[in-house]
Every structure is written in C-alpha cells, then in structure tokens.
N, C-alpha and C positions, 0 to 999 in steps of 0.2 A: 593485623590481628583482630580477630572477632570479638568486640565487647557485647555488653548487656542490650536487651531491647530498648529502644528509644521512644519510639511513639507508634501508635496503632493508625493506620490508613485504610480506608475502605477502598476495596477493589470492584469495579464495574464490569460485570459479566454478560449484562443484557437485562438484568431485573433490578428494581429499586433506583432508578435515575435520579430522583429529586433529592434523596438524601445525598446521594454522591456528589451531584452538583452543588449542593448547599455546602456539604463540607470542603469542596475544593475552593469554592468563591471564597468562603470565610478564612480559609488558610492562605488564599492569595492577599486577601485584604489586609492580613498582620502585618504584610511587609510592601514597602514601596518600591523595593528595588527589583522585583521579579520582572523580567522581560517577557514579552508576549511568547518568544520561542521557547523560553524556560517553562511558562505555563503549559504550553503544547506538549512538551518534553516530559513534564512531571505527570501531566494527565495520561499520556501514553504509556508510562511506566506502570500504571494501576489499572490498564484496561486487558481484560483477558477473556478467554472463551468465545462464544458467539460474537460479542460485541468487539473483540479483536479481529477476528476474521472479517468483519463488516468494515472496520477500520482500514485494513490492508486493501480491500477491494475499492473502498471510495478513494484512497489516495491514489490509486493507479488511474483513477477516472480524473479526479480533480483533487489538488491539494487544498488542504485546508489553510485558510488565509490567517487566522488567528484563533485565540482559545474560544471567542465568542462565536466564530464559525463553526469551530469544532462542536461546542455546547449545542447550538442550535440544531447542527446536523444530528446530533445523538437524540435530541427532543423530537425530532421529526421521525427519527426511526424507532426510539425505543421508549418515548414519552408516554406517560398516562394521559388518557383523553381528558380528564379533567384538571390537568396541570395549566394553571394560569398563564405561565410563560408559552406554553405549547399554544394555547388558545390565541394569545396574541401573535403568534407566527402564522397560524392558520389564517387570522383575520387580515394580517398584512398581506399575504399571499393572494388571498381572495381579493381583497380591496385593489391590489394591484393589477390582478387579472382581469377584473371586473370594472376596473376605473370608477371605483364607487368611494363616496366621501368617508373620511375617518370615523370610526366607530369606537366605544368604549368597551372594555372587557365585559363590564355588567352587561351591556346592552346584546354583546354577541352570546354570553353565556345563556341569557334569558331567552333569546328569541332567533337567533340566526346560525347556532353552531350546526344543526343538522343541514342547513342550506350551504353552509362553509364547507362542511365534510362533502356534500355531493359535488360541488363544483371543482374543489380541489382534487377529489379522486380522479378527476381526467385531467388534471394538470401533472400530478407527480403520483400515479398509482401505486408504485411499488413502496416508496417511501412512506406515503400517507396512510395507506391501508395498514401498513404495519404501525405507524404512530396511533392510529385510531381504535385499536384493538382493545380489549378489556383491560383496564389497568392491573399492573402486578402490585400487590402490597408487600412483597418480599423485601426484606431488608439486605442491603449490599453485604456480601462478606468482608471480612476484615482481615488485612495482612500486617503483620509486625514487622516494622523495619528494624534492621540491625546496622551496627556501627563497624565498618571496615576502614581501618586507617584514615578515620574522620569523614567517611562518607556513609550515609544513611542509605542503605537498599533493602530491597526485598529478600527474605531468607532464600529465595530459590535462585537469587543472583550472587550469593556469597561466594560460592566456589569459583564461579565465572570470574569474579573479581579478585579474588586470592591469586588465581592463575594469571591475571594481567600484571599484579604487582610483582608476581614472582619473575615473570619474564622482563618487565620493564620497571624495576624499583624506583627509577627517578621520574616517573611519569608525572607525578603531581608535585615534585619539587617547587615549582615557579606557579603553581596554581594560586589565584588570587583571591576569589570570593571566600569570604569568612563564614558568611551566613549559612547554617547546615541546610536550610531549605534550597539555597541556590546551589550549594555544593551537591545536593541530591539531584536537582533537575539537570545539571551538566554532566554528572555521571551517568544519568539514564539517556541522556543524548549520546554520551560516548558509547556506552552499551549497546544501543540501538545501531550506532552506525557499524561497530564490530559485527554484530549479527547480519547487518545488510551485506557486508564484505565476505562473510562467510557462505553465502548463497552463489549456487551455479551462475555464470553469466547469463545463461539462457532464460534464468528467472527474473534477471533484472531488466527493467526498461530504462531508456534514456532518461526519463523523468526521475526514476529511482536514483540514478548516478548524480544528477542535477540537485537533488535533495541531499545525498550523501556528501557532496562538494560544500553545500551551504551548511551542513552540519560540521564538517570538518574546519571550516574556517571559524565558525562560533567557538567550537573545541579548542582550536588554537589560541584564540583571542581571549579565552578564560584562562590561559596559561598552562594548559595541559601539554607535556613533552610528547607529540606524537609524530615524530618524524618519521617513524617506522610505518605509522598507519598511513601517513600521506603516500609513501612508496607503494604501500599495498594497494591504496585507492587507484593510483596511476596505473598500476598492473591489472587491476581489475577492468579500468577503462580500456586498455589497451587490448585486453582479451575480448572485450564486448566489442570493439572495432574489428578485430580479427574474425570474430564469429559472424558479425553481419555482413564483412566483406567475403567471408568464406561462404556464406549462405547464397550470396549474390553469384559467386563464382561457379558454386554446384548447380545453380539453376541455369545459368549459361552454358555449363557442360554437359547438364542433361538435355537441354535443348538442342545442342549441337550433336549430342549422341543420337537423340530421337531422330535427328535430320539424316543423320548418317546411317541409321538402320533402315530408313524409309528408303533411302538411295541404294542400300544393298538389296532390299528386297525387290526394288525396281529392275535393278541389274540382273539379280536372279531370274527374274521373269523373262527380261531380254535374253539372257544366256540361254534359258529353256527353248526360247522361240527360235533362235539361232541353231541350236543343236538339232531342233526338229527339222529345220530346212535342211542341214547338212545331211542328216539321215536321209531325207527324201532325196537329195541330188545324188546320194550314193546307190541308190537303189537300182538294181538292173532291169532293163525292159523285158517284157515277156515277149515271147515270138509272135503272139498275135500283134503285139504293139509295132513289132518292127516290120511285119508284112504290111501293116496299113499304108 
C-alpha cells in the first residue's frame, strides 16, 4: 500500500553535480552500515537522463569498482571546472602521467590548471573535454520518495513495485535490514536486476549477466525471496548461450552456403563448356570438308 511522502532526494541528470554528490555523501555518512554496493545501488536509483545514458555506456566498457570510483568518473564527465575535487583528480592524473612531484590544490589552482588541462586533454580527450566545459550552476531536480510496503522508492517506481508485490506477496517476508535507507538501496538493486532481465538477450553482454549474478547474490543475502527471479536469470543466461551458439552456427552455415554457391557457379560454367563441346561434336561436316 502506498503511504505519504517520506523524504526528498535529488536526482542527477547531468547538471548540478556538486550539490548531488554532497547530498549523497552526507546521506551515507549518517549510517555506518551502508555497504559500497548499497551506495552504488542508491546512486544508480537517482541518476536519470543524459547521466543515466552515460552510466550505462560506461558500465559496458568498465564496471564501477566502488562509490568513490563512480563519483570520480561523474566528476570527470560532468564536474564543474572549478570543483576542488575535480581539480585534485586532474592534478593526480597529470602528475601520474608526467611523473611529477605532488602539488597542493592551491598551487594547482593558481598556476597550473591550464597546463593540466592541456596535458590531460591528450590523455582522455572525451571525458576531460566534457569535464572542463563551462560549469553549470543549475540545481539538480528533486524527486520525492514514497513508501510501498516499507520500502522507499521513487514515484515512477511505485506501480512497478506494486506489481511485484501482487505477483510475489512473500518476496520480503524474510528481508532482514531494518534501516529504511538500506531497504531502499536493496530494493533499488532488485528493481534494476528485474529491468535488466526484461531486456532482449541480444542487448545483454556477458558482463551484464555477471553483474546480474552478483546483484542476485546480494539480493538473496539481504533476505529477499527471489527463487522465481533466479530461475528467470538462468533462463536468460541459457537464451544468451543459445543466441551466441546460434550466431556461430549461422556464420558457419553461411560460409558453407557461400562455398556451395561458388561450387555451383563453377559447375555451371563447366556444364556450359561441356554442352558447347557436345554441340560441336554433333555438327555435320560440310561437303567441302568431306572432299578435302
């Protein structure tokens, strides 16, 4: 059952990164029992728009190792150029690239930022060029969380979650975490896993399925009763294997068919030559040829 609004949480869409990071880190700092996976899951749940598209593309290339890794990558992609934490990241990358001694943020801000930008533009041109654009002063949008059976979710997720509880009313009977923020992080991870399994197999990489396996392990360890979801994941993995094996077989058959087609063309050419020879052999001699 949906209850009243609980808390407002900022959503990051690509603008106003610093206020969003500060809010998230203050939120995490209030509780000692947040695991790193829960932090990442909660952050993922409030990333939308351009930032979400970037998140998915980055995940396919390289998985985020931790909340700090996700935060730093967001800074490099969306951070304001005068953000002190971004300047430190750029300084470290520049120092590592150039093998220079450690420098303070103040020294870097006063004298070396332009040089850092020039050097690092050659190291990571796509990420850093975006990171060093003019800063946006827009405030991140805010989404209100709603309570569904003791789990705080975004209003856009309410109908989705209600369907899950309707189909599987016992899903959270043995769920252990009592902290509402941990409950939200676990639920966000569960919803993300379900959304992943709803995608066509051709849209899922092997890395996506490994990540889904890890998420399922964590979701089960939290106490969610998700035997049905485990079966679905196995079905998706089997379909993925079938798809990959089928693609290999299709390629082999196409290559074999092309060889057969070429052989047919060669045989047709030989047949035409033999027909021409037979026609020549059947031709009657002319009188002058006989009298020679």
